[in-house]
C-alpha positions in Angstrom: -22.7 -16.2 -43.2 -22.6 -14.6 -46.7 -20.5 -11.5 -47.5 -23.7 -9.4 -48.2 -25.0 -10.4 -44.8 -21.8 -9.2 -43.1 -22.2 -5.8 -44.8 -25.8 -5.7 -43.7 -24.8 -6.4 -40.1 -22.2 -3.6 -40.2 -24.8 -1.1 -41.5 -27.4 -2.2 -39.0 -25.0 -1.9 -36.0 -23.9 1.6 -37.1 -27.4 2.9 -37.6 -29.0 1.4 -34.5 -26.0 2.2 -32.3 -25.5 -1.4 -31.2 -22.5 -3.7 -31.3 -22.0 -5.9 -34.4 -22.5 -9.0 -32.2 -26.0 -7.7 -31.2 -26.8 -6.9 -34.8 -25.7 -10.4 -35.7 -28.0 -11.9 -33.1 -30.9 -10.0 -34.7 -30.0 -11.4 -38.1 -29.4 -14.9 -36.9 -32.5 -15.1 -34.8 -34.9 -13.3 -37.1 -33.1 -13.7 -40.4 -32.9 -11.3 -43.2 -36.2 -12.5 -44.5 -37.8 -11.7 -41.2 -36.2 -8.3 -41.2 -37.6 -7.6 -44.6 -41.0 -8.7 -43.3 -40.6 -6.4 -40.3 -39.8 -3.6 -42.8 -43.1 -4.2 -44.5 -44.9 -4.4 -41.2 -43.3 -1.1 -40.1 -44.5 0.6 -43.3 -48.1 -0.6 -42.6 -47.8 0.2 -38.9 -46.6 3.7 -39.6 -49.6 4.4 -41.7 -51.9 3.1 -38.9 -50.0 5.0 -36.2 -48.5 1.7 -34.8 -44.8 1.8 -34.1 -42.7 -1.3 -34.3 -39.5 -1.7 -32.4 -36.9 -4.4 -33.2 -35.1 -5.6 -30.1 -32.2 -8.0 -29.9 -34.4 -10.9 -28.9 -37.8 -10.3 -30.6 -39.9 -7.5 -32.2 -41.9 -5.5 -29.8 -45.0 -3.6 -30.9 -46.0 -0.3 -29.2 -49.5 0.8 -30.3 -50.2 4.5 -30.3 -47.2 5.3 -28.2 -45.9 8.1 -30.3 -48.4 10.6 -29.1 -47.3 10.1 -25.5 -44.0 11.8 -25.9 -44.3 14.1 -28.9 -40.7 15.4 -28.7 -39.1 12.0 -28.8 -41.3 10.7 -31.5 -40.8 13.7 -33.7 -37.1 13.5 -33.1 -36.7 10.0 -34.4 -39.5 9.6 -37.0 -40.2 13.0 -38.5 -38.1 12.3 -41.6 -39.9 9.0 -42.3 -43.1 10.8 -43.3 -44.3 11.3 -46.8 -44.7 15.1 -46.8 -41.7 17.2 -48.0 -43.1 20.8 -48.2 -43.8 21.4 -44.5 -43.7 24.9 -43.0 -40.5 24.1 -41.1 -38.8 22.9 -44.3 -39.9 26.0 -46.2 -38.6 28.3 -43.4 -35.3 26.4 -43.4 -34.9 26.9 -47.1 -35.6 30.7 -46.7 -33.2 30.9 -43.8 -30.4 29.2 -45.8 -30.9 31.5 -48.7 -30.8 34.6 -46.6 -27.8 33.5 -44.6 -25.8 33.1 -47.9 -27.2 36.3 -49.3 -25.7 38.2 -46.3 -22.5 36.1 -46.6 -21.9 36.9 -50.3 -22.9 40.5 -49.9 -20.5 41.2 -47.1 -17.6 39.3 -48.8 -17.5 42.1 -51.4 -18.7 44.9 -49.1 -16.0 44.2 -46.4 -13.1 44.6 -48.9 -14.4 47.9 -50.3 -15.3 49.2 -46.8 -11.9 48.5 -45.4 -10.1 50.2 -48.2 -12.4 53.2 -48.2 -12.6 53.7 -44.4 -9.0 53.0 -43.3 -7.1 53.3 -46.6 -5.5 49.8 -46.2 -3.8 47.8 -48.9 -5.8 45.4 -51.1 -4.1 42.4 -49.5 -5.0 43.6 -46.0 -8.6 44.2 -47.1 -8.7 40.8 -48.7 -7.4 39.2 -45.5 -10.2 40.9 -43.6 -12.8 39.5 -46.0 -11.2 36.0 -46.0 -11.2 35.7 -42.2 -14.9 35.1 -42.4 -14.2 31.8 -44.2 -11.6 30.9 -41.6 -14.1 31.5 -38.8 -16.7 29.4 -40.6 -14.2 26.5 -40.8 -13.3 26.7 -37.1 -17.0 26.6 -36.2 -18.2 23.9 -38.5 -16.4 20.9 -36.9 -17.4 21.4 -33.3 -20.9 22.5 -34.4 -21.4 19.2 -36.3 -19.9 17.2 -33.5 -21.9 18.6 -30.6 -25.2 19.7 -32.2 -27.1 16.7 -30.8 -25.6 17.0 -27.4 -26.3 20.7 -27.1 -29.6 20.5 -28.9 -30.3 21.3 -32.5 -32.7 24.1 -31.7 -30.4 25.7 -29.1 -27.4 25.7 -31.4 -29.6 27.0 -34.3 -31.0 29.9 -32.3 -27.6 30.8 -30.8 -26.1 30.8 -34.3 -28.9 33.0 -35.9 -28.8 35.4 -32.9 -25.0 35.7 -33.2 -25.3 36.2 -36.9 -27.6 39.1 -36.3 -25.6 40.7 -33.5 -22.3 40.5 -35.3 -23.6 42.6 -38.3 -24.4 45.4 -35.9 -20.8 45.6 -34.8 -19.3 46.3 -38.2 -19.9 50.1 -38.2 -18.6 50.4 -34.6 -15.1 49.1 -35.4 -12.5 51.8 -34.6 -9.7 50.2 -36.8 -9.1 47.5 -39.3 -7.8 45.0 -36.7 -11.0 45.1 -34.7 -12.8 44.8 -38.0 -10.9 41.6 -38.7 -11.8 40.2 -35.3 -15.5 40.9 -36.0 -15.2 39.3 -39.4 -13.7 36.2 -37.8 -16.5 36.0 -35.2 -19.1 36.6 -37.8 -17.7 33.8 -39.8 -18.0 31.5 -36.8 -21.6 32.5 -36.4 -22.1 31.8 -40.1 -20.5 28.4 -39.8 -22.6 27.2 -36.8 -25.8 28.6 -38.3 -25.4 27.0 -41.8 -24.3 23.7 -40.2 -27.3 23.7 -37.9 -29.7 24.6 -40.8 -28.3 21.8 -43.0 -28.5 19.3 -40.1 -32.1 20.2 -39.4 -33.1 20.0 -43.0 -31.7 16.5 -43.2 -33.9 15.6 -40.3 -37.0 17.3 -41.8 -36.7 15.7 -45.2 -38.3 12.2 -45.7 -35.5 9.6 -46.0 -36.6 8.4 -49.5 -36.8 12.0 -50.7 -33.4 13.1 -49.4 -31.9 13.9 -52.8 -34.9 16.0 -53.8 -35.2 17.8 -50.4 -31.5 18.7 -50.1 -31.5 19.7 -53.8 -34.1 22.3 -53.3 -32.4 23.4 -50.0 -29.0 23.9 -51.6 -30.6 25.8 -54.5 -30.8 28.7 -52.1 -27.0 28.9 -52.1 -26.9 29.1 -55.9 -29.5 31.9 -55.9 -27.7 33.7 -53.2 -24.4 33.6 -55.1 -26.1 35.7 -57.7 -28.3 38.0 -55.5 -25.6 38.7 -52.8 -22.9 40.1 -55.1 -25.5 42.1 -57.1 -26.7 43.8 -53.9 -23.1 44.4 -52.7 -22.1 46.0 -56.0 -25.3 48.1 -56.0 -24.6 49.5 -52.5 -20.8 49.9 -53.2 -21.5 51.8 -56.4 -23.9 54.2 -54.6 -21.1 54.9 -52.1 -23.5 54.2 -49.1 -21.7 51.6 -47.0 -24.1 52.2 -44.1 -27.2 51.3 -46.1 -25.6 47.9 -46.9 -25.2 47.1 -43.2 -28.7 48.3 -42.5 -30.1 46.0 -45.2 -28.0 43.1 -43.9 -29.2 43.8 -40.3 -32.8 43.6 -41.5 -32.1 40.3 -43.3 -30.4 38.7 -40.3 -33.3 39.8 -38.0 -35.7 38.0 -40.4 -33.4 35.0 -40.2 -33.6 34.9 -36.4 -37.3 35.3 -36.3 -37.9 32.5 -38.8 -35.5 30.2 -36.9 -37.8 30.7 -33.8 -40.7 29.4 -35.9 -39.2 26.2 -37.1 -40.2 23.0 -35.3 -36.8 21.4 -34.9 -36.6 17.5 -34.8 -34.4 16.8 -31.9 -32.6 13.5 -31.5 -32.7 11.7 -28.1 -29.3 10.3 -27.3 -28.7 6.9 -25.8 -26.5 6.5 -22.7 -23.8 5.0 -24.9 -23.9 8.0 -27.2 -23.7 10.4 -24.3 -20.7 8.6 -22.9 -18.9 8.9 -26.3 -18.9 12.7 -25.9 -16.7 12.4 -22.9 -13.8 11.2 -25.1 -11.9 13.4 -27.5 -10.5 12.3 -30.8 -10.2 14.0 -34.2 -12.3 11.0 -35.6 -15.2 12.4 -33.6 -15.2 15.5 -35.7 -15.0 13.8 -39.1 -17.6 11.4 -40.5 -15.3 8.9 -42.1 -18.0 7.3 -44.2 -18.7 10.8 -45.7 -15.1 11.8 -46.5 -15.0 10.0 -49.9 -18.0 11.7 -51.4 -17.1 15.0 -49.8 -13.8 14.9 -51.6 -15.7 15.0 -54.9 -17.3 18.3 -53.6 -13.7 19.4 -52.8 -12.8 19.0 -56.5 -15.9 20.8 -57.5 -15.1 23.7 -55.1 -11.6 24.1 -56.6 -13.0 24.4 -60.1 -15.8 26.8 -59.1 -13.5 29.0 -57.1 -11.3 29.6 -60.2 -14.3 30.9 -62.0 -15.5 33.0 -59.1 -12.1 34.6 -58.6 -10.7 35.1 -62.1 -13.6 35.2 -64.5 -13.9 39.0 -64.4 -10.3 39.6 -65.3 -10.3 36.8 -67.8 -13.3 38.1 -69.6 -11.9 41.7 -69.6 -8.6 40.5 -71.0 -10.3 38.8 -73.9 -12.8 41.6 -74.6 -15.9 39.7 -73.3 -16.7 41.7 -70.2 -19.8 43.5 -71.5 -21.8 40.5 -72.6 -20.2 37.2 -71.6 -18.8 38.4 -68.3 -22.0 40.1 -67.1 -24.3 37.3 -68.1 -22.1 34.3 -67.2 -23.4 33.9 -63.6 -27.0 34.3 -64.8 -26.5 31.4 -67.2 -24.8 29.5 -64.4 -27.7 30.2 -62.0 -30.3 29.3 -64.7 -29.0 25.8 -65.4 -28.4 25.2 -61.6 -32.0 26.1 -60.9 -33.4 24.0 -63.7 -31.3 20.9 -63.0 -32.0 20.6 -59.3 -35.4 18.9 -59.5 -34.1 16.3 -62.0 -30.9 15.8 -60.0 -32.9 15.1 -56.8 -35.3 12.8 -58.5 -32.6 10.8 -60.1 -30.7 10.5 -56.8 -33.7 9.3 -54.9 -34.9 6.8 -57.6 -31.9 5.8 -59.7 -28.9 6.1 -57.3 -25.8 8.3 -57.2 -23.8 7.1 -60.2 -26.6 8.3 -62.6 -26.1 11.8 -61.2 -22.4 12.1 -60.5 -20.9 10.7 -63.7 -22.7 13.1 -66.0 -22.2 16.0 -63.5 -18.4 15.4 -63.4 -18.3 15.2 -67.2 -20.2 18.5 -67.4 -17.7 20.1 -65.0 -14.8 18.9 -67.2 -16.5 20.3 -70.3 -17.3 23.6 -68.6 -13.6 24.2 -67.6 -12.5 23.2 -71.1 -15.1 25.5 -72.7 -14.1 28.5 -70.6 -10.4 27.8 -71.4 -11.0 27.9 -75.2 -13.6 30.7 -75.2 -13.0 33.1 -78.0 -16.3 35.0 -77.9 -19.1 35.8 -75.6 -21.3 32.9 -76.6 -18.7 30.3 -76.0 -18.1 31.8 -72.6 -21.8 31.7 -71.8 -21.9 28.1 -72.9 -19.3 27.4 -70.3 -21.5 29.1 -67.7 -24.5 26.9 -68.7 -22.3 23.7 -68.4 -20.9 24.9 -65.1 -24.4 25.3 -63.6 -25.4 21.8 -64.6 -22.1 20.3 -63.4 -21.1 22.1 -60.2 -24.7 22.7 -59.2 -25.6 19.0 -59.4 -22.3 17.9 -57.8 -22.8 20.0 -54.7 -26.5 19.0 -54.3 -25.7 15.3 -54.8 -22.6 15.2 -52.6 -24.4 17.0 -49.8 -27.3 14.5 -49.9 -24.9 11.5 -50.2 -22.6 12.7 -47.4 -25.7 12.6 -45.1 -26.8 9.3 -46.5 -23.5 7.6 -45.9 -23.4 8.5 -42.2 -25.6 6.9 -39.4 -28.4 9.1 -38.2 -26.5 10.0 -35.0 -23.8 11.5 -37.2 -25.9 13.8 -39.4 -24.3 16.9 -37.9 -20.8 15.5 -38.3 -21.5 14.4 -41.8 -22.8 17.8 -42.7 -19.8 19.6 -41.3 -17.4 17.2 -43.0 -19.0 18.0 -46.3 -18.9 21.7 -45.8 -15.4 21.8 -44.5 -14.0 20.0 -47.6 -16.2 22.1 -50.0 -15.0 25.3 -48.3 -11.4 24.1 -48.4 -11.7 23.5 -52.1 -13.1 27.0 -52.7 -10.4 28.4 -50.5 -7.3 26.7 -52.0 -8.5 26.8 -55.6 -7.7 30.5 -56.3 -4.4 30.4 -54.4 -3.1 27.2 -56.2 -4.4 28.0 -59.7 -3.6 31.7 -59.5 0.2 30.9 -59.5 -0.2 29.9 -63.2 -1.5 33.3 -64.4 1.9 35.2 -64.5 3.6 32.6 -66.6 0.9 30.9 -68.6 -2.1 33.2 -68.6 -5.7 32.7 -67.5 -6.3 29.9 -70.1 -3.9 27.7 -68.2 -5.9 28.1 -65.0 -9.0 26.6 -66.6 -7.1 23.9 -68.5 -5.6 22.9 -65.2 -9.0 23.0 -63.6 -10.3 20.6 -66.3 -7.4 18.2 -65.5 -8.3 18.4 -61.8 -11.9 17.5 -62.8 -10.7 14.5 -64.8 -8.7 13.3 -61.8 -11.8 13.7 -59.7 -13.9 11.6 -62.2 -11.2 8.9 -62.2 -10.9 8.9 -58.4 -14.7 8.6 -58.0 -14.8 5.6 -60.3 -11.9 3.8 -58.7 -13.0 4.5 -55.1 -16.8 4.3 -55.2 -18.4 4.1 -58.7 -17.1 0.7 -59.7 -18.1 -0.8 -56.4 -21.7 0.4 -56.9 -21.5 2.3 -53.6 -24.4 4.4 -54.5 -26.5 1.9 -56.5 -30.2 2.3 -56.2 -30.6 -1.1 -54.5 -28.0 -0.5 -51.9 -29.3 3.0 -51.1 -32.8 1.7 -50.7 -31.6 -0.9 -48.3 -29.7 1.7 -46.2 -32.8 4.0 -46.2 -34.9 1.1 -44.9 -32.4 0.4 -42.1 -32.5 4.1 -41.1 -36.3 4.1 -41.2 -36.6 1.1 -39.0 -34.0 2.3 -36.6 -35.8 5.7 -36.3 -39.0 3.9 -35.5 -37.3 1.8 -32.9 -35.9 5.0 -31.2 -39.4 6.6 -31.4 -41.0 3.7 -29.7 -38.3 3.5 -27.0 -38.6 7.3 -26.4 -42.4 7.1 -26.1 -42.4 4.3 -23.5 
C-alpha cells in the first residue's frame, strides 16, 4: 500500500470514527478509485435527495430517508449544502458581534468603575478586569470537550442566559471582591457562549466554504474591537456608569433572544463516542491536529496585544496621539474588513499557504513600521498593515483549526484555537512590557517583529514545506468529511 493511501486511511478512520483496520478494509475492498466514484455519486445523490452510506462491506443507498428524522439529518449534513447566508448563520454572526461588543466595552468600564466606586489601586482594578479572561479560559476547554454530549443548543442557551444574568449583578456588588467574583463568572459565561457560537457556525457553514464563512463570522470580533471601546469611553467620559450597564443588559438580552431563534445543527454521537466521554485525559480537551495552526494564532495574539496595550502611551510619547493614535484602530478595522472576503475565497480555493505566508509577512512589516514610526502617517500605515496581517491570520487559523480536526472534535478544535489565541493576547503585554523601562516602546515592537519572524519560520518548517494546507489535500479532506456526514445522516434516518 502506498504512503498516500496510508495517509488517506488515517484521515478516513478519524473522520468516520472507525478503526484504521476498518478504514483499510473499505479502501482494499472498494479501492480509492471506487471511493472517488462514491464521492461523485454522493454529490449527485445529494442534489436528488438520495443519501449514500459507505459501510465497511459495501455501499448502502438510502432513498429519501433524510426527511424521516429531520434532527439527525440536519445534524450531520447541514454543512454540506450550498447556501451560506441562512438566517441561522446571520443570527450567529450578529450574536458573536454583540458578545464581543459587550466584552470589550466592559473591559474598559470595569477598570474605571472599580477605581471610581471603591477607590482601589490601578493594579487591583486591572486584576478585576483581567479576571474576565481567566474565566473565559477556564470555560473554553470543558465547553469544547462536552458540547456535543450536552447538546449544542443547550450549552448555547445556557451560555447566553448566563451572559445576560451576570451583567445584571455588576451594580449589586457591595465591594470589589464580590465584583471580582462576578467578573470571573461573567468571563466563564463569555467563554462558553463564544465557544458554542463558533462551534455552531462551523456546523452551519458549507464545508467547501469554510474559509469564507468563518472569515465573515470572525469579522464581528474586529468590528467589536472598535465599537466596544468607543462605547465604553463614551459612557465613562459622561460619568454615567449605570447607563453603560443598562446598555449592556439590553445587548445581552438581544443575544439571548437571537440564540433562541437559531436552528442549531446537533451531532448524533455513536456508542463509541459516548463511551469515550467516560474517560478523562487532558488529550480529550485539546485537539492535537489543531495545535500547530493555533500556535500561529498565538504568535499573532502576542503581537496584537502589544498594540492594544501600549499604542496609546507610545503615540502620546512621540507626539502622535491626536491623529495617528486616534485613527490607528480605524485604519486597522478598515483593512481587516476589506481583506476578509479575499482571505476566505483564497483559503477555500487556493489553500492555506497562499493566505498565511503573506499574512505573516504583513504582520512582520506592521510591527516594524510601528517601531520606526516618526509621524502620524507612518503610524497609520502600521495600522493598515496590521489589519491585513493579524485580521487574516485569525480568520485563517480559526478556519484551519476546525478543518484539521474530525467533525466530532469541532468543539474541541474551536476551544483549542481560542485558548491559544487568548493566551497570546494575555502574555504579550506582560512579557513585552518588561522591555519598556530599559529600552523604550520601540523595543517592544522590534521584539514583536522578531517574534513574528520566528512564527513565519516555524510555520514553514512544521507545516508549510510539507504542503499541509495545499488546495488538493484540503479538497480531499473536505470530501472525506462530506461523505462521512452523509453516512451519519443516513444512519440516523434509518
